[in-house]
mmCIF file of the N, C-alpha and C atoms, coordinates in Angstrom:
data_MODEL
# 
_entry.id   MODEL 
# 
loop_
_atom_site.group_PDB 
_atom_site.id 
_atom_site.type_symbol 
_atom_site.label_atom_id 
_atom_site.label_alt_id 
_atom_site.label_comp_id 
_atom_site.label_asym_id 
_atom_site.label_entity_id 
_atom_site.label_seq_id 
_atom_site.pdbx_PDB_ins_code 
_atom_site.Cartn_x 
_atom_site.Cartn_y 
_atom_site.Cartn_z 
_atom_site.occupancy 
_atom_site.B_iso_or_equiv 
_atom_site.pdbx_formal_charge 
_atom_site.auth_seq_id 
_atom_site.auth_comp_id 
_atom_site.auth_asym_id 
_atom_site.auth_atom_id 
_atom_site.pdbx_PDB_model_num 
ATOM 1   N N  . MET A 1 1  ? 54.880 105.226 155.222 1.00 0.00 ? 1  MET A N  1 
ATOM 2   C CA . MET A 1 1  ? 53.651 104.502 155.420 1.00 0.00 ? 1  MET A CA 1 
ATOM 3   C C  . MET A 1 1  ? 52.859 104.742 154.080 1.00 0.00 ? 1  MET A C  1 
ATOM 4   N N  . SER A 1 2  ? 52.444 103.188 153.584 1.00 0.00 ? 2  SER A N  1 
ATOM 5   C CA . SER A 1 2  ? 51.680 103.462 152.251 1.00 0.00 ? 2  SER A CA 1 
ATOM 6   C C  . SER A 1 2  ? 50.280 103.563 152.373 1.00 0.00 ? 2  SER A C  1 
ATOM 7   N N  . ALA A 1 3  ? 49.602 104.338 151.411 1.00 0.00 ? 3  ALA A N  1 
ATOM 8   C CA . ALA A 1 3  ? 48.307 104.682 151.468 1.00 0.00 ? 3  ALA A CA 1 
ATOM 9   C C  . ALA A 1 3  ? 47.504 103.286 151.326 1.00 0.00 ? 3  ALA A C  1 
ATOM 10  N N  . THR A 1 4  ? 46.213 103.160 152.067 1.00 0.00 ? 4  THR A N  1 
ATOM 11  C CA . THR A 1 4  ? 45.554 101.875 151.836 1.00 0.00 ? 4  THR A CA 1 
ATOM 12  C C  . THR A 1 4  ? 45.045 101.979 150.304 1.00 0.00 ? 4  THR A C  1 
ATOM 13  N N  . PRO A 1 5  ? 44.917 100.766 149.962 1.00 0.00 ? 5  PRO A N  1 
ATOM 14  C CA . PRO A 1 5  ? 44.243 100.408 148.681 1.00 0.00 ? 5  PRO A CA 1 
ATOM 15  C C  . PRO A 1 5  ? 42.519 101.176 148.411 1.00 0.00 ? 5  PRO A C  1 
ATOM 16  N N  . GLU A 1 6  ? 42.108 101.374 149.688 1.00 0.00 ? 6  GLU A N  1 
ATOM 17  C CA . GLU A 1 6  ? 40.650 101.852 149.698 1.00 0.00 ? 6  GLU A CA 1 
ATOM 18  C C  . GLU A 1 6  ? 41.017 103.465 149.455 1.00 0.00 ? 6  GLU A C  1 
ATOM 19  N N  . TYR A 1 7  ? 41.902 104.374 150.035 1.00 0.00 ? 7  TYR A N  1 
ATOM 20  C CA . TYR A 1 7  ? 42.383 105.465 150.006 1.00 0.00 ? 7  TYR A CA 1 
ATOM 21  C C  . TYR A 1 7  ? 42.776 105.820 148.719 1.00 0.00 ? 7  TYR A C  1 
ATOM 22  N N  . CYS A 1 8  ? 43.508 104.975 148.057 1.00 0.00 ? 8  CYS A N  1 
ATOM 23  C CA . CYS A 1 8  ? 44.060 104.989 146.596 1.00 0.00 ? 8  CYS A CA 1 
ATOM 24  C C  . CYS A 1 8  ? 42.635 105.116 145.795 1.00 0.00 ? 8  CYS A C  1 
ATOM 25  N N  . ALA A 1 9  ? 41.757 104.040 145.749 1.00 0.00 ? 9  ALA A N  1 
ATOM 26  C CA . ALA A 1 9  ? 40.752 104.093 145.186 1.00 0.00 ? 9  ALA A CA 1 
ATOM 27  C C  . ALA A 1 9  ? 39.972 105.393 145.094 1.00 0.00 ? 9  ALA A C  1 
ATOM 28  N N  . LYS A 1 10 ? 39.927 105.915 146.368 1.00 0.00 ? 10 LYS A N  1 
ATOM 29  C CA . LYS A 1 10 ? 39.088 107.094 146.416 1.00 0.00 ? 10 LYS A CA 1 
ATOM 30  C C  . LYS A 1 10 ? 39.839 108.383 145.710 1.00 0.00 ? 10 LYS A C  1 
ATOM 31  N N  . VAL A 1 11 ? 41.030 108.571 145.791 1.00 0.00 ? 11 VAL A N  1 
ATOM 32  C CA . VAL A 1 11 ? 41.658 109.447 145.238 1.00 0.00 ? 11 VAL A CA 1 
ATOM 33  C C  . VAL A 1 11 ? 41.489 109.061 143.395 1.00 0.00 ? 11 VAL A C  1 
ATOM 34  N N  . ILE A 1 12 ? 42.007 107.978 143.142 1.00 0.00 ? 12 ILE A N  1 
ATOM 35  C CA . ILE A 1 12 ? 41.673 107.702 141.668 1.00 0.00 ? 12 ILE A CA 1 
ATOM 36  C C  . ILE A 1 12 ? 40.257 108.073 141.360 1.00 0.00 ? 12 ILE A C  1 
ATOM 37  N N  . THR A 1 13 ? 39.312 107.750 142.037 1.00 0.00 ? 13 THR A N  1 
ATOM 38  C CA . THR A 1 13 ? 38.102 107.882 141.622 1.00 0.00 ? 13 THR A CA 1 
ATOM 39  C C  . THR A 1 13 ? 37.835 109.692 141.364 1.00 0.00 ? 13 THR A C  1 
ATOM 40  N N  . SER A 1 14 ? 38.463 110.343 142.300 1.00 0.00 ? 14 SER A N  1 
ATOM 41  C CA . SER A 1 14 ? 38.213 111.937 142.114 1.00 0.00 ? 14 SER A CA 1 
ATOM 42  C C  . SER A 1 14 ? 39.115 112.132 141.068 1.00 0.00 ? 14 SER A C  1 
ATOM 43  N N  . LEU A 1 15 ? 40.227 111.728 140.599 1.00 0.00 ? 15 LEU A N  1 
ATOM 44  C CA . LEU A 1 15 ? 41.239 111.980 139.559 1.00 0.00 ? 15 LEU A CA 1 
ATOM 45  C C  . LEU A 1 15 ? 40.489 111.796 138.187 1.00 0.00 ? 15 LEU A C  1 
ATOM 46  N N  . ARG A 1 16 ? 39.521 110.629 138.102 1.00 0.00 ? 16 ARG A N  1 
ATOM 47  C CA . ARG A 1 16 ? 38.851 110.246 136.986 1.00 0.00 ? 16 ARG A CA 1 
ATOM 48  C C  . ARG A 1 16 ? 37.955 111.564 136.527 1.00 0.00 ? 16 ARG A C  1 
ATOM 49  N N  . GLU A 1 17 ? 37.378 112.132 137.629 1.00 0.00 ? 17 GLU A N  1 
ATOM 50  C CA . GLU A 1 17 ? 36.651 113.412 137.235 1.00 0.00 ? 17 GLU A CA 1 
ATOM 51  C C  . GLU A 1 17 ? 37.351 114.657 136.469 1.00 0.00 ? 17 GLU A C  1 
ATOM 52  N N  . ILE A 1 18 ? 38.574 114.320 136.562 1.00 0.00 ? 18 ILE A N  1 
ATOM 53  C CA . ILE A 1 18 ? 39.586 115.367 135.861 1.00 0.00 ? 18 ILE A CA 1 
ATOM 54  C C  . ILE A 1 18 ? 40.028 114.948 134.520 1.00 0.00 ? 18 ILE A C  1 
ATOM 55  N N  . VAL A 1 19 ? 40.730 113.880 134.601 1.00 0.00 ? 19 VAL A N  1 
ATOM 56  C CA . VAL A 1 19 ? 41.421 113.239 133.408 1.00 0.00 ? 19 VAL A CA 1 
ATOM 57  C C  . VAL A 1 19 ? 40.306 112.361 132.717 1.00 0.00 ? 19 VAL A C  1 
ATOM 58  N N  . SER A 1 20 ? 40.751 111.991 131.335 1.00 0.00 ? 20 SER A N  1 
ATOM 59  C CA . SER A 1 20 ? 39.908 111.025 130.507 1.00 0.00 ? 20 SER A CA 1 
ATOM 60  C C  . SER A 1 20 ? 39.831 109.623 131.302 1.00 0.00 ? 20 SER A C  1 
ATOM 61  N N  . ALA A 1 21 ? 38.651 108.944 131.229 1.00 0.00 ? 21 ALA A N  1 
ATOM 62  C CA . ALA A 1 21 ? 38.508 107.925 131.777 1.00 0.00 ? 21 ALA A CA 1 
ATOM 63  C C  . ALA A 1 21 ? 39.361 106.549 131.160 1.00 0.00 ? 21 ALA A C  1 
ATOM 64  N N  . GLU A 1 22 ? 39.836 107.047 130.118 1.00 0.00 ? 22 GLU A N  1 
ATOM 65  C CA . GLU A 1 22 ? 40.949 106.025 129.460 1.00 0.00 ? 22 GLU A CA 1 
ATOM 66  C C  . GLU A 1 22 ? 42.362 106.138 129.849 1.00 0.00 ? 22 GLU A C  1 
ATOM 67  N N  . THR A 1 23 ? 42.618 107.129 130.642 1.00 0.00 ? 23 THR A N  1 
ATOM 68  C CA . THR A 1 23 ? 43.847 107.427 131.283 1.00 0.00 ? 23 THR A CA 1 
ATOM 69  C C  . THR A 1 23 ? 44.221 106.520 132.230 1.00 0.00 ? 23 THR A C  1 
ATOM 70  N N  . PRO A 1 24 ? 45.053 105.632 132.101 1.00 0.00 ? 24 PRO A N  1 
ATOM 71  C CA . PRO A 1 24 ? 45.548 104.620 133.127 1.00 0.00 ? 24 PRO A CA 1 
ATOM 72  C C  . PRO A 1 24 ? 46.177 105.274 134.349 1.00 0.00 ? 24 PRO A C  1 
ATOM 73  N N  . ILE A 1 25 ? 45.802 105.110 135.680 1.00 0.00 ? 25 ILE A N  1 
ATOM 74  C CA . ILE A 1 25 ? 46.323 105.656 136.541 1.00 0.00 ? 25 ILE A CA 1 
ATOM 75  C C  . ILE A 1 25 ? 47.001 104.502 137.545 1.00 0.00 ? 25 ILE A C  1 
ATOM 76  N N  . ILE A 1 26 ? 48.080 104.708 137.953 1.00 0.00 ? 26 ILE A N  1 
ATOM 77  C CA . ILE A 1 26 ? 48.862 103.607 138.790 1.00 0.00 ? 26 ILE A CA 1 
ATOM 78  C C  . ILE A 1 26 ? 49.204 103.903 140.154 1.00 0.00 ? 26 ILE A C  1 
ATOM 79  N N  . TYR A 1 27 ? 49.304 103.337 141.251 1.00 0.00 ? 27 TYR A N  1 
ATOM 80  C CA . TYR A 1 27 ? 49.700 103.570 142.435 1.00 0.00 ? 27 TYR A CA 1 
ATOM 81  C C  . TYR A 1 27 ? 51.129 103.605 142.591 1.00 0.00 ? 27 TYR A C  1 
ATOM 82  N N  . GLY A 1 28 ? 51.871 104.731 143.184 1.00 0.00 ? 28 GLY A N  1 
ATOM 83  C CA . GLY A 1 28 ? 53.229 104.468 143.233 1.00 0.00 ? 28 GLY A CA 1 
ATOM 84  C C  . GLY A 1 28 ? 53.660 104.579 144.590 1.00 0.00 ? 28 GLY A C  1 
ATOM 85  N N  . GLY A 1 29 ? 53.257 103.872 145.619 1.00 0.00 ? 29 GLY A N  1 
ATOM 86  C CA . GLY A 1 29 ? 53.808 103.919 147.040 1.00 0.00 ? 29 GLY A CA 1 
ATOM 87  C C  . GLY A 1 29 ? 54.450 102.755 147.142 1.00 0.00 ? 29 GLY A C  1 
ATOM 88  N N  . ASP A 1 30 ? 54.446 102.305 148.679 1.00 0.00 ? 30 ASP A N  1 
ATOM 89  C CA . ASP A 1 30 ? 55.255 101.196 149.129 1.00 0.00 ? 30 ASP A CA 1 
ATOM 90  C C  . ASP A 1 30 ? 54.380 100.059 148.813 1.00 0.00 ? 30 ASP A C  1 
ATOM 91  N N  . VAL A 1 31 ? 54.574 99.346  147.642 1.00 0.00 ? 31 VAL A N  1 
ATOM 92  C CA . VAL A 1 31 ? 54.197 98.336  147.075 1.00 0.00 ? 31 VAL A CA 1 
ATOM 93  C C  . VAL A 1 31 ? 55.173 97.142  147.445 1.00 0.00 ? 31 VAL A C  1 
ATOM 94  N N  . ASN A 1 32 ? 54.714 96.025  148.139 1.00 0.00 ? 32 ASN A N  1 
ATOM 95  C CA . ASN A 1 32 ? 55.647 95.037  148.334 1.00 0.00 ? 32 ASN A CA 1 
ATOM 96  C C  . ASN A 1 32 ? 54.908 93.645  148.126 1.00 0.00 ? 32 ASN A C  1 
ATOM 97  N N  . ALA A 1 33 ? 55.318 92.378  148.420 1.00 0.00 ? 33 ALA A N  1 
ATOM 98  C CA . ALA A 1 33 ? 54.862 91.293  148.226 1.00 0.00 ? 33 ALA A CA 1 
ATOM 99  C C  . ALA A 1 33 ? 53.740 90.935  149.332 1.00 0.00 ? 33 ALA A C  1 
ATOM 100 N N  . GLY A 1 34 ? 53.508 91.540  150.337 1.00 0.00 ? 34 GLY A N  1 
ATOM 101 C CA . GLY A 1 34 ? 52.755 91.622  151.361 1.00 0.00 ? 34 GLY A CA 1 
ATOM 102 C C  . GLY A 1 34 ? 51.342 92.097  150.986 1.00 0.00 ? 34 GLY A C  1 
ATOM 103 N N  . ASN A 1 35 ? 51.305 93.286  150.405 1.00 0.00 ? 35 ASN A N  1 
ATOM 104 C CA . ASN A 1 35 ? 50.405 94.129  150.114 1.00 0.00 ? 35 ASN A CA 1 
ATOM 105 C C  . ASN A 1 35 ? 49.859 94.057  148.602 1.00 0.00 ? 35 ASN A C  1 
ATOM 106 N N  . ILE A 1 36 ? 50.457 93.773  147.691 1.00 0.00 ? 36 ILE A N  1 
ATOM 107 C CA . ILE A 1 36 ? 50.353 93.882  146.439 1.00 0.00 ? 36 ILE A CA 1 
ATOM 108 C C  . ILE A 1 36 ? 48.960 93.363  146.134 1.00 0.00 ? 36 ILE A C  1 
ATOM 109 N N  . TYR A 1 37 ? 48.516 92.119  146.351 1.00 0.00 ? 37 TYR A N  1 
ATOM 110 C CA . TYR A 1 37 ? 47.439 91.559  146.290 1.00 0.00 ? 37 TYR A CA 1 
ATOM 111 C C  . TYR A 1 37 ? 46.191 92.800  146.544 1.00 0.00 ? 37 TYR A C  1 
ATOM 112 N N  . SER A 1 38 ? 46.243 93.469  147.701 1.00 0.00 ? 38 SER A N  1 
ATOM 113 C CA . SER A 1 38 ? 45.129 94.138  148.061 1.00 0.00 ? 38 SER A CA 1 
ATOM 114 C C  . SER A 1 38 ? 44.995 95.348  147.098 1.00 0.00 ? 38 SER A C  1 
ATOM 115 N N  . TYR A 1 39 ? 46.038 96.014  146.632 1.00 0.00 ? 39 TYR A N  1 
ATOM 116 C CA . TYR A 1 39 ? 46.111 96.855  145.527 1.00 0.00 ? 39 TYR A CA 1 
ATOM 117 C C  . TYR A 1 39 ? 45.389 96.408  144.252 1.00 0.00 ? 39 TYR A C  1 
ATOM 118 N N  . MET A 1 40 ? 45.830 95.222  143.965 1.00 0.00 ? 40 MET A N  1 
ATOM 119 C CA . MET A 1 40 ? 45.590 94.484  142.455 1.00 0.00 ? 40 MET A CA 1 
ATOM 120 C C  . MET A 1 40 ? 43.956 94.405  142.519 1.00 0.00 ? 40 MET A C  1 
ATOM 121 N N  . GLN A 1 41 ? 43.170 94.130  143.828 1.00 0.00 ? 41 GLN A N  1 
ATOM 122 C CA . GLN A 1 41 ? 41.901 93.752  143.885 1.00 0.00 ? 41 GLN A CA 1 
ATOM 123 C C  . GLN A 1 41 ? 41.172 94.952  143.501 1.00 0.00 ? 41 GLN A C  1 
ATOM 124 N N  . ARG A 1 42 ? 41.612 95.903  143.592 1.00 0.00 ? 42 ARG A N  1 
ATOM 125 C CA . ARG A 1 42 ? 40.856 97.332  143.512 1.00 0.00 ? 42 ARG A CA 1 
ATOM 126 C C  . ARG A 1 42 ? 40.736 97.701  141.837 1.00 0.00 ? 42 ARG A C  1 
ATOM 127 N N  . PRO A 1 43 ? 39.523 97.737  141.462 1.00 0.00 ? 43 PRO A N  1 
ATOM 128 C CA . PRO A 1 43 ? 39.317 97.988  139.972 1.00 0.00 ? 43 PRO A CA 1 
ATOM 129 C C  . PRO A 1 43 ? 39.931 99.333  139.688 1.00 0.00 ? 43 PRO A C  1 
ATOM 130 N N  . GLU A 1 44 ? 39.758 100.122 140.567 1.00 0.00 ? 44 GLU A N  1 
ATOM 131 C CA . GLU A 1 44 ? 40.095 101.642 140.074 1.00 0.00 ? 44 GLU A CA 1 
ATOM 132 C C  . GLU A 1 44 ? 41.396 101.865 139.932 1.00 0.00 ? 44 GLU A C  1 
ATOM 133 N N  . ILE A 1 45 ? 42.447 101.078 140.467 1.00 0.00 ? 45 ILE A N  1 
ATOM 134 C CA . ILE A 1 45 ? 43.896 101.082 140.319 1.00 0.00 ? 45 ILE A CA 1 
ATOM 135 C C  . ILE A 1 45 ? 44.472 100.167 139.121 1.00 0.00 ? 45 ILE A C  1 
ATOM 136 N N  . ASP A 1 46 ? 44.665 100.950 138.175 1.00 0.00 ? 46 ASP A N  1 
ATOM 137 C CA . ASP A 1 46 ? 45.098 100.274 136.746 1.00 0.00 ? 46 ASP A CA 1 
ATOM 138 C C  . ASP A 1 46 ? 46.522 99.587  136.886 1.00 0.00 ? 46 ASP A C  1 
ATOM 139 N N  . GLY A 1 47 ? 47.496 99.757  137.918 1.00 0.00 ? 47 GLY A N  1 
ATOM 140 C CA . GLY A 1 47 ? 48.675 99.179  138.026 1.00 0.00 ? 47 GLY A CA 1 
ATOM 141 C C  . GLY A 1 47 ? 49.514 100.057 139.182 1.00 0.00 ? 47 GLY A C  1 
ATOM 142 N N  . VAL A 1 48 ? 50.700 99.483  139.426 1.00 0.00 ? 48 VAL A N  1 
ATOM 143 C CA . VAL A 1 48 ? 51.502 99.773  140.565 1.00 0.00 ? 48 VAL A CA 1 
ATOM 144 C C  . VAL A 1 48 ? 52.841 100.081 139.960 1.00 0.00 ? 48 VAL A C  1 
ATOM 145 N N  . LEU A 1 49 ? 53.482 100.957 140.486 1.00 0.00 ? 49 LEU A N  1 
ATOM 146 C CA . LEU A 1 49 ? 54.713 101.348 140.265 1.00 0.00 ? 49 LEU A CA 1 
ATOM 147 C C  . LEU A 1 49 ? 55.815 100.756 141.539 1.00 0.00 ? 49 LEU A C  1 
ATOM 148 N N  . ILE A 1 50 ? 56.567 99.814  141.358 1.00 0.00 ? 50 ILE A N  1 
ATOM 149 C CA . ILE A 1 50 ? 57.432 99.032  142.434 1.00 0.00 ? 50 ILE A CA 1 
ATOM 150 C C  . ILE A 1 50 ? 58.645 99.980  142.693 1.00 0.00 ? 50 ILE A C  1 
ATOM 151 N N  . GLY A 1 51 ? 58.759 100.349 143.813 1.00 0.00 ? 51 GLY A N  1 
ATOM 152 C CA . GLY A 1 51 ? 59.741 101.223 144.011 1.00 0.00 ? 51 GLY A CA 1 
ATOM 153 C C  . GLY A 1 51 ? 60.879 100.267 144.803 1.00 0.00 ? 51 GLY A C  1 
ATOM 154 N N  . ARG A 1 52 ? 60.820 100.556 146.087 1.00 0.00 ? 52 ARG A N  1 
ATOM 155 C CA . ARG A 1 52 ? 62.010 99.937  146.773 1.00 0.00 ? 52 ARG A CA 1 
ATOM 156 C C  . ARG A 1 52 ? 62.124 98.619  146.791 1.00 0.00 ? 52 ARG A C  1 
ATOM 157 N N  . SER A 1 53 ? 60.881 97.939  146.754 1.00 0.00 ? 53 SER A N  1 
ATOM 158 C CA . SER A 1 53 ? 60.823 96.484  146.602 1.00 0.00 ? 53 SER A CA 1 
ATOM 159 C C  . SER A 1 53 ? 61.382 95.854  145.443 1.00 0.00 ? 53 SER A C  1 
ATOM 160 N N  . SER A 1 54 ? 61.617 96.842  144.518 1.00 0.00 ? 54 SER A N  1 
ATOM 161 C CA . SER A 1 54 ? 62.183 96.205  142.959 1.00 0.00 ? 54 SER A CA 1 
ATOM 162 C C  . SER A 1 54 ? 63.802 96.119  143.380 1.00 0.00 ? 54 SER A C  1 
ATOM 163 N N  . LEU A 1 55 ? 64.581 96.776  144.130 1.00 0.00 ? 55 LEU A N  1 
ATOM 164 C CA . LEU A 1 55 ? 65.693 96.830  144.450 1.00 0.00 ? 55 LEU A CA 1 
ATOM 165 C C  . LEU A 1 55 ? 66.028 95.118  145.067 1.00 0.00 ? 55 LEU A C  1 
ATOM 166 N N  . LYS A 1 56 ? 65.351 94.280  145.212 1.00 0.00 ? 56 LYS A N  1 
ATOM 167 C CA . LYS A 1 56 ? 65.407 92.869  145.911 1.00 0.00 ? 56 LYS A CA 1 
ATOM 168 C C  . LYS A 1 56 ? 64.775 92.063  144.808 1.00 0.00 ? 56 LYS A C  1 
ATOM 169 N N  . ALA A 1 57 ? 65.784 91.373  144.402 1.00 0.00 ? 57 ALA A N  1 
ATOM 170 C CA . ALA A 1 57 ? 65.199 90.521  143.141 1.00 0.00 ? 57 ALA A CA 1 
ATOM 171 C C  . ALA A 1 57 ? 64.071 89.400  143.773 1.00 0.00 ? 57 ALA A C  1 
ATOM 172 N N  . SER A 1 58 ? 64.590 89.004  144.832 1.00 0.00 ? 58 SER A N  1 
ATOM 173 C CA . SER A 1 58 ? 63.614 88.093  145.440 1.00 0.00 ? 58 SER A CA 1 
ATOM 174 C C  . SER A 1 58 ? 62.108 88.646  145.683 1.00 0.00 ? 58 SER A C  1 
ATOM 175 N N  . GLU A 1 59 ? 62.205 89.779  145.868 1.00 0.00 ? 59 GLU A N  1 
ATOM 176 C CA . GLU A 1 59 ? 60.863 90.537  146.492 1.00 0.00 ? 59 GLU A CA 1 
ATOM 177 C C  . GLU A 1 59 ? 60.183 90.812  145.268 1.00 0.00 ? 59 GLU A C  1 
ATOM 178 N N  . PHE A 1 60 ? 60.999 91.271  144.278 1.00 0.00 ? 60 PHE A N  1 
ATOM 179 C CA . PHE A 1 60 ? 60.530 91.768  143.006 1.00 0.00 ? 60 PHE A CA 1 
ATOM 180 C C  . PHE A 1 60 ? 59.680 90.698  141.999 1.00 0.00 ? 60 PHE A C  1 
ATOM 181 N N  . VAL A 1 61 ? 60.325 89.506  142.052 1.00 0.00 ? 61 VAL A N  1 
ATOM 182 C CA . VAL A 1 61 ? 59.782 88.214  141.626 1.00 0.00 ? 61 VAL A CA 1 
ATOM 183 C C  . VAL A 1 61 ? 58.900 87.654  142.474 1.00 0.00 ? 61 VAL A C  1 
ATOM 184 N N  . LYS A 1 62 ? 58.713 87.689  143.569 1.00 0.00 ? 62 LYS A N  1 
ATOM 185 C CA . LYS A 1 62 ? 57.535 87.303  144.292 1.00 0.00 ? 62 LYS A CA 1 
ATOM 186 C C  . LYS A 1 62 ? 56.166 88.395  143.915 1.00 0.00 ? 62 LYS A C  1 
ATOM 187 N N  . ILE A 1 63 ? 56.324 89.510  143.975 1.00 0.00 ? 63 ILE A N  1 
ATOM 188 C CA . ILE A 1 63 ? 55.423 90.532  143.540 1.00 0.00 ? 63 ILE A CA 1 
ATOM 189 C C  . ILE A 1 63 ? 54.889 90.176  141.838 1.00 0.00 ? 63 ILE A C  1 
ATOM 190 N N  . CYS A 1 64 ? 55.804 89.968  141.221 1.00 0.00 ? 64 CYS A N  1 
ATOM 191 C CA . CYS A 1 64 ? 55.621 89.584  139.665 1.00 0.00 ? 64 CYS A CA 1 
ATOM 192 C C  . CYS A 1 64 ? 54.677 88.377  139.554 1.00 0.00 ? 64 CYS A C  1 
ATOM 193 N N  . ARG A 1 65 ? 55.115 87.371  140.501 1.00 0.00 ? 65 ARG A N  1 
ATOM 194 C CA . ARG A 1 65 ? 54.190 86.096  140.571 1.00 0.00 ? 65 ARG A CA 1 
ATOM 195 C C  . ARG A 1 65 ? 52.831 86.352  141.054 1.00 0.00 ? 65 ARG A C  1 
ATOM 196 N N  . ILE A 1 66 ? 52.874 86.934  142.096 1.00 0.00 ? 66 ILE A N  1 
ATOM 197 C CA . ILE A 1 66 ? 51.334 87.303  142.880 1.00 0.00 ? 66 ILE A CA 1 
ATOM 198 C C  . ILE A 1 66 ? 50.450 88.027  141.741 1.00 0.00 ? 66 ILE A C  1 
ATOM 199 N N  . VAL A 1 67 ? 51.017 89.025  140.975 1.00 0.00 ? 67 VAL A N  1 
ATOM 200 C CA . VAL A 1 67 ? 50.196 89.770  140.160 1.00 0.00 ? 67 VAL A CA 1 
ATOM 201 C C  . VAL A 1 67 ? 50.011 88.759  138.669 1.00 0.00 ? 67 VAL A C  1 
ATOM 202 N N  . ALA A 1 68 ? 50.827 88.072  138.548 1.00 0.00 ? 68 ALA A N  1 
ATOM 203 C CA . ALA A 1 68 ? 50.638 87.057  137.104 1.00 0.00 ? 68 ALA A CA 1 
ATOM 204 C C  . ALA A 1 68 ? 49.551 86.059  137.805 1.00 0.00 ? 68 ALA A C  1 
ATOM 205 N N  . GLU A 1 69 ? 49.613 85.441  138.859 1.00 0.00 ? 69 GLU A N  1 
ATOM 206 C CA . GLU A 1 69 ? 48.529 84.657  139.187 1.00 0.00 ? 69 GLU A CA 1 
ATOM 207 C C  . GLU A 1 69 ? 47.185 85.267  139.497 1.00 0.00 ? 69 GLU A C  1 
ATOM 208 N N  . TYR A 1 70 ? 47.203 86.580  139.955 1.00 0.00 ? 70 TYR A N  1 
ATOM 209 C CA . TYR A 1 70 ? 45.799 87.261  140.180 1.00 0.00 ? 70 TYR A CA 1 
ATOM 210 C C  . TYR A 1 70 ? 45.241 87.454  138.791 1.00 0.00 ? 70 TYR A C  1 
ATOM 211 N N  . LYS A 1 71 ? 46.051 88.000  137.726 1.00 0.00 ? 71 LYS A N  1 
ATOM 212 C CA . LYS A 1 71 ? 45.653 88.152  136.503 1.00 0.00 ? 71 LYS A CA 1 
ATOM 213 C C  . LYS A 1 71 ? 45.079 86.863  135.849 1.00 0.00 ? 71 LYS A C  1 
ATOM 214 N N  . ARG A 1 72 ? 45.623 85.891  136.300 1.00 0.00 ? 72 ARG A N  1 
ATOM 215 C CA . ARG A 1 72 ? 44.984 84.474  135.601 1.00 0.00 ? 72 ARG A CA 1 
ATOM 216 C C  . ARG A 1 72 ? 43.725 84.074  136.142 1.00 0.00 ? 72 ARG A C  1 
ATOM 217 N N  . ILE A 1 73 ? 43.334 84.376  137.396 1.00 0.00 ? 73 ILE A N  1 
ATOM 218 C CA . ILE A 1 73 ? 42.020 84.184  137.875 1.00 0.00 ? 73 ILE A CA 1 
ATOM 219 C C  . ILE A 1 73 ? 41.154 85.410  137.919 1.00 0.00 ? 73 ILE A C  1 
ATOM 220 N N  . ILE A 1 74 ? 41.084 86.253  137.427 1.00 0.00 ? 74 ILE A N  1 
ATOM 221 C CA . ILE A 1 74 ? 40.107 87.347  137.024 1.00 0.00 ? 74 ILE A CA 1 
ATOM 222 C C  . ILE A 1 74 ? 39.508 87.138  135.673 1.00 0.00 ? 74 ILE A C  1 
# 
């Protein structure tokens, strides 16, 4: 089960108190095409590490397209 974007944001906020604010922090949980947008919407999350979903080319491409589209609109 993946951590919710809200939970990740809380953990990252706590980590920011320990590490430099410029240190990128990425989420490395169960990211897929169905949930990537919710992680990208959280400003605390600097990026994601795509694990299992990267093994299926079609899923990986979907994730990449969603991220590219999101980056275009922000």
